[in-house]
N, C-alpha and C positions, 0 to 999 in steps of 0.2 A: 386420648384420641389424637389431639394435636401433636403430642410428642411422637406418636407412632407415625403420623403423616410426615412430620419433619424428618424422622429417621429414614423413612422410605424415600423421600425426596433427596436426601443426602446420598443414599445408595445409588439412585438414578444419576445424580450429578457425578459421583465417583466413577460409575460405569461409563458414562459418556466421555468423561475426561480420559479414562484409560483407553477407550476405543480411539479417540483422537490421537493420543500419544502413541498407541500401538501402530496406527496407520502411518504415522510419520516415521517411526523407527523401522518398521518392517519395510517400508518403501526404500529407505535409505540403506539399511544394513542387513536385511534378511533376518531370519529367525535364529535365536540363540538356543543352545541345548543346556539343559540342567538336569540334575538327578531327579528321578521320578518321585522319590519321597519328599524332596524339597518342593517340587511343583505341586504335589497333592496337598502338602501341609499348608502352602500359601492359599490354596483354594479352600481348604477347611477353615482357615482363619477368617477368610472373607465370608464364608457361609455362617460361621459362628457369630459374626457381627450382625448378620441379617436375621438369623434364627437362634438367638442365644438360649432359648428354652429347650432346644433339641440336642440331646447328647449324641455325639458322633464318635465312633471308634474307628481308628485307622489301623489296618494290619496289612503289611506288604510281605508276602512270602515269596522269597526268591533264593535260588541257590547261587552263591557267589556274590558278585558286585550288584549293587542296585542299578538297574538300567537307567539310561538317560532318555529324555523326551524333549522335543522342541517346545519352547515356550510360546504356544499358540493361543492367542486370545479367544479364538472361536472354540477351541477344545476346552479352555478354561470355563467359558460361559456354558458350554454344553454340559460339563460336569456339575457346575452350579445348578443348572436346571434339573439335572438328574437327582441331585441331592434334595432340591426343593420338592420334587415329586415324591421322593422316598419319605421325606418328612411329613408331607401331606397325608400319606397313607399310614405312616408309623411315627407319630410325633414323639413317642416315648423313647425311641432309640433308632439310630441308623448306624450300620456297620459297613 
C-alpha cells in the first residue's frame, strides 16, 4: 500500500514538473510538432508506468505518411485521462 502511494505521488510530482516545464517552453518557443505515432507512443509509455497491469494495443491506420501533431500537454493529459477511463471499464485490455 505504501509502495502504491509512493508511486502515485511520484506520478503527481512528474506531472507537475512537466506542467511547469511545458508552461515555460510554450511561453518562450511555441508548440513543436512531432509524428503522431511518436506522440501517442510517449503517452502509452507514461500510461504503462501508471497502470502496468493494463495491456494496451496501439494501431494507427493511415494511408501514406503518418500525420504530425503539436506536442500539447493538455492533449497529452486528455488522452491519458481517456486511457484511464477505458482501463477502469476494461482493465483486461485497451486498444
